[in-house]
Backbone as a ProteinNet text record, in pm:
[ID]
protein_1_A
[PRIMARY]
MIDIIANIEAIRQEKGIKQSEMGKRLGTTQSGYSNFVNRNTDMPFGRISQIADILGVSVVDIITWPVHYVPENSTTEHCEKCKEKDEIIENLNELLREYKQKLKRKK
[TERTIARY]
-50.8	-41.9	91.8	87.7	206.4	296	422.9	519.6	600.4	549.4	609.6	752.3	775.3	909.8	1007.8	965.2	1052.2	1080.3	979.6	998.6	1096.2	1081.3	1172.8	1315.6	1332.9	1466.9	1523.2	1440.6	1486.6	1531.2	1452.7	1487.5	1615.3	1623	1741.6	1866.4	1859.4	1975.2	2009	1907.4	1931.8	2001.3	1966.6	2026.2	2158.8	2197	2325.8	2330.5	2214.9	2210	2220.8	2314	2336.7	2230.3	2208.4	2113.5	2154.7	2283.8	2330.7	2290.3	2297.3	2256.4	2105.5	2029.4	1884.1	1851.2	1916.4	1892.6	1924.5	2038.2	2080.8	1978.8	1934.4	1840.3	1700.6	1671.5	1542.4	1550.9	1669.1	1685.9	1706.5	1764.8	1792.2	1929	1955.4	2083.2	2061.2	2170.6	2159.6	2078.2	2105.1	2029.9	1883.2	1857.9	1720.2	1646	1713.4	1652.3	1632.5	1732.2	1724.6	1606.7	1591	1477.4	1345.3	1341.2	1222.2	1186.9	1286.4	1265	1226.6	1289.5	1267.5	1142.6	1086.4	964.4	846.3	844.7	737.9	600	590	461.9	409.3	285	227.8	308.4	321.9	404.2	314.3	330.5	250.3	286.3	186.7	208.8	320.5	327.9	432	571.4	590	720.7	750.5	648.2	667	701.5	633.7	659.4	802.3	846.2	982.5	1084.7	1059.9	1150.2	1152.4	1035.7	1028.4	1114.5	1107.4	1189.9	1338.6	1376.4	1517.6	1563.2	1477.3	1512	1496	1432.7	1414.3	1309.3	1207.9	1097.9	966.3	856.7	725.9	675.3	579.8	518	453.4	393.7	331.7	436.5	557.1	663.4	700.9	700	729.9	623.6	499	389.5	388.4	416	406.5	538.3	644.3	777.1	771.5	835.5	936.9	880.5	749.1	688.9	693.4	736.5	741.7	613.8	556.5	434.4	470.9	397.8	419	289.6	291.9	170	118.3	-13.9	-75.8	-28.1	-16.1	24.3	165.9	254.5	390.7	392.1	301.8	291.5	242.4	143.6	90.4	198.8	271.5	379.6	484.1	516.6	615.4	567.4	439.5	385.7	392.2	366.3	375.2	517.9	615.1	755.3	789.5	734.3	758.9	700.8	581.9	519.9	606.6	657.6	745.1	870.1	929.6	1049.6	1017.3	901.9	862.4	846.9	790.3	774.6	910.6	1003.2	1138.5	1205.2	1192.3	1252.4	1190.5	1058.8	992	1039	1053.4	1104	1245.6	1329.2	1466.1	1466.7	1380.2	1370.7	1325.1	1231.3	1186	1299.9	1377	1492.7	1593.7	1614.7	1706.2	1655.2	1524.9	1467.8	1487.2	1461.6	1479.6	1626.7	1715.9	1859.3	1901.8	1851.5	1884.6	1832.8	1712.8	1656.2	1744.2	1788.7	1875.7	2006.4	2062.1	2186.5	2165.7	2053.2	2024	2012.4	1951.1	1932.7	2066.4	2160.6	2291.6	2372.9	2347.2	2425.3	2388.4
-1197.6	-1329.2	-1342.3	-1410.7	-1429.3	-1533.9	-1501.5	-1595.3	-1654	-1761.7	-1823.5	-1868.4	-1923.6	-1972	-1854.7	-1742.9	-1624.2	-1574.6	-1579.4	-1537.9	-1630.5	-1760.5	-1858.2	-1829.9	-1805.6	-1779.1	-1647.9	-1546.8	-1418.9	-1436.8	-1510.1	-1533.5	-1616.6	-1721	-1807.8	-1726.5	-1643.7	-1563	-1461.4	-1399.2	-1301.2	-1365.9	-1490.1	-1560.4	-1625.7	-1619.8	-1673.9	-1826.1	-1888.5	-2034.4	-2077.6	-2165.1	-2210.6	-2312.4	-2320.7	-2418.9	-2560.7	-2585.8	-2719.6	-2753.3	-2654.6	-2675.1	-2698.7	-2621.9	-2641.5	-2782.2	-2822.2	-2956.2	-3063.3	-3049.2	-3147.1	-3156.1	-3041.4	-3040	-3086.8	-3079.5	-3128.6	-3273.9	-3332.8	-3472.3	-3493.4	-3393.3	-3405.8	-3342.6	-3312.8	-3252.3	-3105.7	-3035.9	-2897.1	-2890.9	-2982	-2979	-3016.7	-3104.7	-3139.7	-3018.9	-2943.4	-2821.7	-2719.3	-2703.7	-2608.9	-2643	-2771.3	-2814.1	-2780.6	-2805.5	-2777.4	-2628.2	-2542.7	-2398.4	-2354.8	-2411	-2367.6	-2425.1	-2531.5	-2589.8	-2496.2	-2417.4	-2321	-2387.2	-2499.5	-2568.7	-2550.7	-2588.2	-2579.7	-2666	-2615.1	-2680.7	-2725.2	-2849.2	-2892.7	-2813.9	-2792.8	-2716.1	-2776.4	-2908.4	-2974.2	-2934.3	-2917.8	-2877.6	-2732	-2645.7	-2505.4	-2495.6	-2573.2	-2574	-2620.2	-2723.3	-2774.5	-2667.9	-2600	-2494.3	-2377.9	-2342.6	-2234.7	-2269.5	-2394	-2437.8	-2424.3	-2465.2	-2457	-2311.1	-2223.9	-2082.5	-2005.5	-2068.9	-2003	-1892.9	-1910.8	-1814.5	-1890.6	-1816.9	-1881.9	-1895.9	-1983.4	-1998.1	-1865.6	-1797.4	-1667.5	-1569.3	-1571.6	-1483	-1513.8	-1639.6	-1675.2	-1617	-1626.7	-1578.2	-1426.1	-1358.9	-1212.6	-1142.1	-1216.8	-1159.6	-1041.4	-930.3	-902.4	-850.2	-843	-799.4	-915.8	-888	-990.8	-987.1	-1101.7	-1113.6	-1110.9	-1033.4	-1028.8	-1075	-1189.9	-1238.3	-1137.2	-1127.1	-1028.5	-1043	-1166.1	-1185.9	-1136.5	-1145	-1095.6	-943.1	-879.7	-735	-690.3	-759.9	-726.4	-742.4	-852.4	-876.3	-766.6	-731.9	-627.3	-494.8	-463.7	-338.3	-334.8	-446.2	-451.3	-422.6	-480.4	-454.5	-308.1	-251.7	-110.2	-22.5	-56.8	22.1	17.9	-100.4	-112.9	-26.8	-32.2	48.1	197.1	235.7	376.2	425.1	339.9	377.5	394.6	305.3	316.1	443.9	473.3	595.2	718.5	717.4	831.8	848.9	738.5	745.5	802.3	758.5	811.3	959.7	999.8	1142.2	1224.4	1170.9	1240.7	1254.6	1149.1	1155.9	1259.7	1267.2	1367.7	1509.1	1529.9	1662.2	1701.1	1605.5	1631.3	1662.6	1587.9	1607.9	1746.7	1786.8	1918.4	2028.9	2007.5	2107.3	2119.6	2006.3	2008.2	2079.4	2058	2125	2277.1	2318.7	2462.3	2526.6	2455.6	2509.2	2526.2	2436.9	2443	2562.1	2610.8	2721.2	2848.4
-6243.3	-6183.1	-6108.7	-5997.1	-5914.3	-5979.7	-5994.2	-6049.6	-5934.7	-5879.1	-5761.7	-5790.3	-5907.3	-5940.1	-5946.3	-6005.8	-6010.3	-5868.1	-5782.8	-5643.9	-5572.1	-5594.1	-5533	-5577.2	-5703.2	-5756.1	-5700.7	-5688.1	-5632.5	-5487.1	-5410.4	-5270.1	-5261.2	-5343.6	-5342.9	-5372.9	-5474.8	-5512.7	-5404.8	-5345.9	-5240	-5120.4	-5092.7	-4979.5	-5015.3	-5143.7	-5186.4	-5187.3	-5206.1	-5211.3	-5357.3	-5385.4	-5522.5	-5563.7	-5695.5	-5747.2	-5708.6	-5703.7	-5666.9	-5523.3	-5433.8	-5295	-5285.5	-5363.3	-5365	-5414.4	-5523.2	-5576.5	-5473.9	-5410.1	-5309	-5196.1	-5146	-5034.2	-5074.1	-5204.8	-5254.3	-5300.6	-5286.6	-5325.2	-5473.2	-5539.7	-5682.4	-5710.8	-5834.9	-5873.5	-5910.2	-5940.5	-5985.6	-6113.2	-6206.6	-6333.3	-6309.8	-6213.6	-6179.2	-6124.8	-6037.8	-5984.3	-6095.8	-6180.8	-6291.5	-6383.3	-6414.3	-6497.6	-6428.6	-6299.2	-6220.1	-6229.3	-6218.3	-6224.4	-6365.5	-6465.6	-6603.3	-6668	-6612.1	-6668.2	-6657.4	-6547.5	-6523.4	-6525.4	-6456.8	-6444.7	-6302.6	-6282.2	-6148.8	-6052.8	-5933.7	-5834	-5718.7	-5671.8	-5557.9	-5432.2	-5345.7	-5223.9	-5139.9	-5133.3	-5054.5	-5098.8	-5227.7	-5281.6	-5245.9	-5256.3	-5219.6	-5071.9	-4990	-4846.6	-4817.5	-4887.7	-4871.2	-4910.9	-5020.4	-5067.1	-4967.1	-4914.9	-4815.2	-4694.6	-4649.3	-4535.7	-4566.8	-4684.9	-4725.3	-4728.8	-4779.3	-4792.1	-4661.4	-4564	-4434.6	-4436.9	-4519.9	-4528.6	-4519.3	-4508	-4507.5	-4651.5	-4669.8	-4801.8	-4842.4	-4746.6	-4774.7	-4825.3	-4766.1	-4813.1	-4957.9	-4994.9	-5134.1	-5226.1	-5185.7	-5269.1	-5278	-5167.3	-5164.2	-5192.2	-5220.7	-5240.7	-5335.1	-5312.3	-5211.5	-5078.9	-5066.3	-4940.9	-4842.1	-4719.4	-4615.7	-4534.2	-4513.1	-4434.1	-4286.2	-4208.9	-4064.4	-3998.5	-3932.1	-3867.6	-3765.5	-3755	-3667.3	-3523.3	-3473.3	-3333.6	-3307.7	-3406.9	-3384.2	-3381.1	-3455.4	-3452.4	-3315.7	-3263.7	-3132.2	-3026.6	-3033.9	-2938	-2950.4	-3073.4	-3097.4	-3037.8	-3055.7	-3003.5	-2852.4	-2786.8	-2641	-2595.8	-2664.4	-2630.9	-2656.1	-2764.2	-2793.4	-2684.3	-2637.1	-2530.1	-2404.5	-2372	-2255	-2271.9	-2390.1	-2415.7	-2411.9	-2467.6	-2463.8	-2320.5	-2234.7	-2093.8	-2026.3	-2055.6	-1999.1	-2046.5	-2174.8	-2230.3	-2165.7	-2149.8	-2086.2	-1941.7	-1869.5	-1732.2	-1728	-1820.2	-1826.6	-1860.3	-1952.3	-1986.4	-1866.6	-1789.9	-1668.8	-1568	-1550.6	-1461	-1507.7	-1637.8	-1693.1	-1667.6	-1685.6	-1660	-1512.9	-1424.4	-1281.2	-1249.6	-1307.8	-1285.4	-1333.9	-1450.7	-1505.1	-1412.7	-1359.7	-1266.5	-1140.7	-1089.3	-972.1	-1002.5	-1119.1	-1157.7	-1167.5	-1222.3	-1233.9	-1097.2	-1002.9	-867.7	-796	-824.5	-759.1	-807.9	-925.5	-983.8	-921.9
[MASK]
+++++++++++++++++++++++++++++++++++++++++++++++++++++++++++++++++++++++++++++++++++++++++++++++++++++++++++

């Protein structure tokens, strides 16, 4: 079973956010946040969403932690950029090959 609270705490600690800061941003105190974490009860989606915003991650990232979710459209966009870069690199490599050939001919 996924332990969302443990994941939230792991992310919070990794990001160096103190419990007091979490409490403040959630409209409570450090002890209020601590109680919330230690109760280990079901958490409403709205609260998880609010915590995700504070931590700068998606709700899916909280659920799948430590694996980061990558939306399909961002992968596609990334691949298009990679293809463009690969083409540029190939063009540069071709220019280098041509330059080397010219240097050999001059010798």
